[in-house]
C-alpha positions as CSV (number, residue, x, y, z in Angstrom):
1,M,-38.3,-2.3,-41.3
2,R,-40.8,-4.5,-43.1
3,I,-40.1,-4.4,-47.1
4,D,-42.8,-6.4,-49.7
5,I,-42.0,-7.3,-52.6
6,I,-44.1,-7.9,-55.4
7,T,-43.1,-9.5,-58.5
8,V,-43.7,-12.0,-61.8
9,Q,-40.2,-13.7,-61.0
10,P,-40.1,-14.6,-57.3
11,G,-37.4,-17.0,-57.8
12,L,-35.2,-14.2,-58.3
13,L,-35.1,-12.7,-55.0
14,E,-34.5,-16.1,-53.4
15,S,-30.7,-15.8,-52.9
16,P,-30.1,-12.2,-51.8
17,F,-31.8,-12.7,-49.1
18,S,-30.6,-15.9,-48.1
19,H,-27.1,-15.2,-47.2
20,S,-24.7,-13.1,-45.6
21,I,-25.7,-9.3,-44.2
22,L,-29.0,-9.3,-45.1
23,K,-29.6,-12.9,-43.9
24,R,-28.7,-12.1,-40.2
25,A,-30.5,-8.9,-40.4
26,Q,-33.8,-10.9,-40.9
27,D,-32.3,-13.6,-37.9
28,K,-32.0,-10.5,-35.6
29,G,-35.8,-9.4,-36.7
30,L,-34.2,-6.2,-37.5
31,L,-35.6,-6.7,-40.8
32,E,-38.6,-8.3,-42.7
33,V,-38.7,-9.4,-46.2
34,H,-41.5,-11.1,-48.5
35,V,-41.6,-11.9,-51.9
36,H,-45.3,-11.9,-53.3
37,N,-46.0,-13.8,-56.5
38,L,-47.8,-11.2,-58.9
39,R,-49.2,-14.1,-60.7
40,D,-51.1,-15.0,-57.5
41,Y,-53.4,-11.9,-58.3
42,S,-54.1,-13.0,-61.8
43,T,-58.0,-14.0,-62.3
44,L,-57.2,-15.6,-66.2
45,K,-56.8,-19.7,-67.0
46,H,-52.8,-18.9,-67.7
47,K,-52.8,-16.5,-64.9
48,Q,-51.3,-14.0,-67.6
49,V,-50.1,-10.6,-65.7
50,D,-49.2,-8.4,-69.2
51,D,-51.4,-7.7,-72.5
52,Y,-50.2,-5.5,-75.8
53,Q,-49.8,-1.7,-75.6
54,F,-52.2,0.5,-77.3
55,G,-51.7,1.9,-79.6
56,G,-49.0,-0.5,-80.9
57,G,-45.6,-1.4,-80.2
58,A,-43.3,-3.6,-79.0
59,G,-43.3,-4.9,-75.8
60,M,-46.0,-5.8,-73.5
61,V,-47.7,-4.1,-70.4
62,M,-48.1,-5.2,-66.7
63,M,-52.1,-4.8,-66.5
64,M,-53.9,-3.3,-64.2
65,E,-56.0,-5.8,-62.3
66,P,-53.7,-8.0,-60.5
67,L,-51.4,-5.0,-60.0
68,V,-54.0,-3.2,-58.7
69,K,-55.4,-6.8,-56.5
70,A,-52.0,-7.0,-54.8
71,I,-51.4,-3.2,-53.7
72,E,-55.2,-3.4,-52.6
73,H,-54.6,-6.8,-51.0
74,L,-51.2,-5.9,-49.0
75,Q,-52.2,-2.2,-48.0
76,A,-55.5,-3.9,-45.9
77,Q,-53.0,-5.4,-43.8
78,F,-50.5,-3.0,-43.8
79,T,-49.7,0.8,-44.1
80,Y,-46.4,1.6,-46.0
81,D,-44.7,4.7,-45.9
82,E,-43.8,4.1,-49.7
83,V,-45.5,2.2,-52.7
84,I,-41.6,1.9,-55.0
85,Y,-41.6,1.5,-58.2
86,L,-37.7,0.6,-59.8
87,T,-38.0,1.7,-63.0
88,P,-35.0,3.1,-65.2
89,D,-37.1,6.6,-65.8
90,G,-37.1,7.1,-61.8
91,E,-34.9,8.8,-59.7
92,T,-31.7,7.3,-59.1
93,L,-30.1,5.8,-56.5
94,N,-28.0,7.7,-53.9
95,Q,-26.3,7.1,-50.4
96,P,-28.3,9.9,-48.8
97,M,-32.0,8.2,-50.9
98,A,-30.5,5.3,-48.7
99,N,-30.1,7.2,-45.6
100,Q,-33.7,8.5,-46.0
101,L,-35.2,5.8,-46.8
102,S,-33.5,3.7,-44.5
103,L,-35.3,5.8,-41.9
104,K,-39.0,4.3,-42.8
105,G,-40.6,1.6,-41.3
106,N,-42.7,-0.3,-44.0
107,L,-42.0,0.0,-47.8
108,L,-43.6,-1.9,-50.7
109,L,-41.9,-2.5,-53.9
110,L,-43.1,-3.2,-57.5
111,C,-40.5,-4.8,-59.9
112,G,-41.1,-4.1,-63.2
113,H,-41.6,-6.3,-66.0
114,Y,-41.7,-6.2,-69.9
115,K,-42.4,-2.9,-71.7
116,G,-43.7,-1.4,-67.7
117,I,-46.7,-1.0,-66.1
118,D,-49.5,0.5,-66.6
119,E,-49.1,4.4,-66.8
120,R,-52.8,4.2,-64.9
121,F,-51.2,2.5,-61.7
122,R,-48.2,4.7,-61.6
123,Q,-50.1,8.0,-61.8
124,H,-52.4,7.0,-58.6
125,F,-50.9,4.1,-56.1
126,V,-46.8,4.9,-56.9
127,T,-45.5,7.2,-54.2
128,K,-42.1,7.2,-55.4
129,E,-39.7,5.9,-58.8
130,I,-36.3,4.6,-58.3
131,S,-33.3,4.3,-60.9
132,I,-30.5,2.3,-60.1
133,G,-28.6,3.5,-63.5
134,D,-28.3,4.3,-66.6
135,Y,-29.0,1.1,-68.1
136,V,-31.9,-1.4,-68.9
137,L,-32.7,-4.5,-66.4
138,S,-34.4,-7.4,-68.1
139,G,-36.2,-6.8,-64.8
140,G,-37.0,-5.1,-61.8
141,E,-35.3,-7.8,-59.5
142,L,-32.3,-7.3,-59.3
143,A,-32.9,-3.5,-58.4
144,A,-35.3,-4.6,-55.4
145,A,-32.2,-6.3,-54.2
146,V,-29.6,-3.3,-54.3
147,L,-32.3,-1.1,-52.8
148,V,-33.2,-3.2,-49.9
149,D,-28.8,-4.1,-49.2
150,A,-28.7,-0.1,-49.9
151,L,-31.4,0.1,-46.6
152,G,-30.6,-2.7,-44.7
153,R,-27.5,-2.6,-43.8
154,L,-27.9,0.6,-42.7
155,L,-30.3,-0.4,-39.6
156,P,-29.5,-0.2,-36.3
157,G,-27.6,-3.6,-35.4
158,V,-27.1,-4.8,-38.3
159,L,-23.6,-4.5,-39.0
160,N,-21.5,-5.7,-36.4
161,D,-19.6,-2.2,-36.6
162,E,-22.7,0.0,-36.0
163,T,-19.9,2.9,-37.0
164,S,-18.4,1.1,-40.1
165,A,-21.9,2.2,-42.3
166,L,-21.6,5.9,-41.8
167,F,-17.5,5.6,-43.2
168,D,-19.0,3.7,-47.1
169,S,-18.3,5.8,-49.6
170,F,-20.7,8.0,-50.5
171,Q,-21.6,9.5,-47.0
172,D,-20.3,12.9,-47.5
173,H,-20.5,13.3,-50.5
174,L,-16.7,11.1,-50.4
175,L,-15.4,7.9,-52.1
176,A,-14.2,5.8,-48.9
177,P,-10.2,5.9,-48.6
178,P,-8.0,2.9,-49.0
179,V,-7.6,0.2,-46.7
180,Y,-4.8,-2.4,-45.8
181,T,-4.4,-5.4,-43.4
182,R,-1.9,-7.6,-42.3
183,P,1.1,-8.7,-43.5
184,E,2.7,-4.6,-42.8
185,E,4.6,-6.1,-46.0
186,F,4.0,-8.0,-48.5
187,R,7.0,-8.4,-51.5
188,G,7.9,-5.1,-50.6
189,W,4.7,-3.2,-50.9
190,R,4.7,-1.5,-47.3
191,V,1.3,-0.6,-45.6
192,P,1.9,3.6,-45.4
193,D,3.6,4.3,-42.0
194,V,0.7,6.5,-40.6
195,L,-1.7,3.5,-40.2
196,L,0.9,2.1,-37.7
197,S,1.2,4.8,-35.6
198,G,-1.3,4.8,-33.7
199,D,-2.1,8.1,-33.8
200,H,-6.1,8.1,-34.5
201,R,-5.9,12.1,-35.2
202,K,-3.0,11.3,-37.8
203,I,-4.9,8.0,-39.0
204,D,-8.4,10.3,-39.4
205,D,-6.8,12.9,-41.4
206,W,-4.5,10.4,-43.9
207,R,-7.9,8.9,-44.4
208,H,-9.6,12.7,-45.0
209,D,-7.1,13.4,-47.3
210,Q,-7.2,10.6,-49.4
211,A,-11.1,9.8,-49.1
212,L,-11.2,13.9,-50.9
213,E,-8.0,12.9,-53.6
214,R,-9.7,9.7,-54.7
215,T,-12.9,11.3,-54.7
216,R,-11.6,14.4,-56.6
217,L,-10.0,12.2,-59.4
218,R,-12.6,9.4,-60.0
219,R,-15.6,10.6,-59.3
220,P,-15.3,15.1,-59.0
221,D,-19.1,15.6,-59.7
222,L,-19.1,14.7,-56.2
223,L,-17.5,17.0,-54.8
224,Q,-19.6,19.1,-56.4
225,K,-22.2,18.0,-55.1
226,G,-21.1,18.2,-51.4
227,E,-20.6,22.0,-52.4
228,E,-23.8,22.6,-54.1
229,N,-25.0,20.9,-50.8
230,D,-22.9,23.3,-48.4
231,K,-23.9,26.3,-50.4
232,E,-27.4,25.9,-49.5
233,K,-26.9,25.5,-45.7
234,G,-25.3,28.5,-45.6
235,P,-21.1,29.6,-44.9
236,A,-19.9,27.6,-41.9
237,K,-18.7,29.5,-38.8
238,G,-15.6,31.2,-38.8
239,K,-15.6,31.1,-42.9
240,E,-16.3,33.8,-45.1
241,K,-18.3,34.0,-48.2
242,E,-16.5,33.8,-51.1
């Protein structure tokens, strides 16, 4: 997978892609991340990329010309499956969306700044708009880093245990169950006996029950979404309709 990111603050993206899982993904040749400075595409004397908004109001707006020059320069070299704008009013990022996007080949991300970007660019060039939550950041760089991390870890061969991503929180609309490691007992606090039993079927059942209970207590909305999806797919075999 190749991901290109257009930003006015490239320095903010140096660290997230230089460590841990994303670094290993790039070292293995499974992921390419290229950061492009939008100011390189400005023709103005001071490399300005924003201007006052028509109609007045607080906040500057990212200008059309540098944005168009940047994207057309990249599109002349690569074909993108999606041109994604990170914005608070986009579709909220979730695990199913990450799963779907991880199957793409090339993605182009645009980090918003100031008051946002000229609406005409959104209408004519952007194919998907994504938010990472109902809050506002100073810019889209951190959101882009979150998106790349969520996608990169799903690529085959990136994680040491390729099955581990399948059991993360939000897969199948469930939170992950509790986990434990050595020692078996610490200050009188013991690991649940079932995890020490060696009976993998019982362990799987326990983990599923724990995931259901944790989700019911902390994120009941996820269970509702799962039920809605099941209804859309139709009744399961062997089960009567309610």
